[in-house]
Structure formats: C-alpha cells, structure tokens
C-alpha positions in Angstrom: 0.0 0.0 0.0 1.3 3.5 -0.9 2.0 6.0 1.9 -0.5 8.5 0.5 -3.3 5.8 0.2 -6.2 6.4 2.6 -8.4 3.5 3.8 -12.0 4.1 4.8 -13.5 1.5 7.1 -17.2 0.9 7.4 -18.2 -0.3 10.9 -21.6 -1.7 11.6 -22.7 0.7 14.4 -25.7 2.4 15.7 -25.6 5.7 17.6 -28.0 5.7 20.7 -28.8 8.8 22.7 -30.6 8.4 26.1 -32.1 11.5 27.7 -34.1 12.2 30.9 -31.4 11.1 33.3 -29.2 12.8 35.9 -25.5 12.1 35.6 -23.0 13.0 38.4 -19.7 11.2 38.8 -20.2 8.6 36.1 -17.7 5.8 35.7 -17.8 5.4 32.0 -15.9 2.1 32.0 -18.3 0.6 34.4 -21.3 1.7 32.3 -19.7 0.3 29.1 -19.2 -3.0 30.9 -22.8 -3.2 32.2 -24.1 -2.4 28.7 -21.7 -4.8 26.9 -22.9 -7.5 29.2 -26.6 -6.6 28.7 -26.5 -6.3 24.9 -23.7 -8.9 24.3 -22.1 -6.4 22.0 -19.3 -3.8 22.0 -20.4 -0.4 23.4 -18.5 2.9 23.5 -19.7 5.9 25.3 -19.1 8.9 23.0 -20.7 11.7 24.9 -22.0 12.6 28.4 -23.8 15.6 29.7 -25.6 16.2 33.0 -28.9 14.9 31.4 -28.0 12.6 28.6 -25.6 9.8 27.3 -24.7 9.1 23.8 -23.0 5.8 22.8 -22.0 3.7 19.8 -23.5 0.3 19.8 -21.8 -2.1 17.4 -23.4 -5.0 15.5 -27.0 -4.4 16.6 -29.9 -3.2 14.5 -31.9 -0.1 15.3 -35.1 -2.2 15.7 -33.5 -4.5 18.2 -32.2 -1.7 20.3 -35.7 -0.1 20.3 -37.3 -3.4 21.3 -34.8 -3.6 24.3 -35.5 0.0 25.5 -36.8 -0.9 29.0 -34.0 -3.4 29.6 -31.4 -0.9 28.3 -32.6 1.8 30.7 -32.7 -0.6 33.6 -29.1 -1.6 32.8 -28.1 2.0 32.7 -29.6 2.7 36.1 -27.2 0.1 37.6 -24.2 2.3 36.9 -22.9 4.5 39.6 -23.5 8.2 38.9 -26.7 7.8 37.0 -30.3 8.4 38.1 -33.2 7.6 35.8 -36.7 9.1 36.0 -40.1 8.6 34.4 -39.0 10.6 31.4 -35.9 8.6 30.7 -36.0 7.3 27.1 -34.0 6.5 24.0 -34.3 9.9 22.3 -32.5 8.7 19.2 -31.4 5.5 17.7 -29.7 6.0 14.3 -27.9 3.4 12.3 -24.7 4.8 10.6 -25.1 4.4 6.8 -22.7 2.8 4.4 -21.1 4.9 1.7 -19.6 3.4 -1.4 -16.0 4.6 -1.8 -16.8 6.0 -5.3 -19.7 8.1 -3.8 -17.6 10.1 -1.5 -17.9 13.8 -2.4 -14.7 15.7 -3.1 -13.3 17.9 -0.4 -13.0 21.5 -1.4 -10.0 23.4 -0.2 -11.0 26.0 2.4 -14.3 24.3 3.1 -15.7 22.4 6.0 -15.2 18.6 5.6 -18.7 18.0 6.9 -20.4 20.3 4.4 -19.4 18.0 1.5 -22.0 15.5 2.7 -24.9 18.0 2.9 -25.8 17.9 -0.8 -25.5 14.1 -1.3 
C-alpha cells in the first residue's frame, strides 16, 4: 500500500442517545461493561452531559435496540452516577449508513469537511 493511500473502514454501528437522566460522577468504563454484558455487543460511550448519554452500539440493528429500550434503561440505572426518571427514554437510535467509496464527495479546499455531505 502506498504511503498516500487512505483507507476508509465501514463499521456496523448504531448511535444511541438516552435523555431524561441525571449524571453525576459517572464511571464510563463501568457503564460500558454493564451495557456490553446486557447487549452482548461492543459499546463505546461517546458523549455525556448532565442529562444525557450518547453511545456507539456495534453489530445491533436499530429495531433490536428499540425493542430492548426498557432493559437498556434498567441496565443504565445500575451504573454509579446515573439516576433515571419517568421521562428517561431513547431519544434517538440511528444506524450509521454505508457509503460506497466511489460516492464520497470531493473535499473543497478552504471548506468544511462535513459540508461536503450536505448535498448528497
């Protein structure tokens, strides 16, 4: 492989956001372990605020995650630093889409890399 060759890897993942929680002093590694055990899949926490958690869930379809919403919320409540409430829910479950390598838009110099996807 040439030094200037770039490889793009497609990973089968779904981004899940849970809202309606209270987060204080969260142990992210503990939460990842709890969720990995519950879903039998790789989980990575990618964002935490005082009221929400966002995570990558690998190898599980959106429909399966939505079906498991109650169990997922119960599992999250086991982690130290998280309190759930009646309004706790999966606010978004979005499968990352594949892109054919020949369909990747060109990057325009002086432009934002994210903008190139807006017109596709």
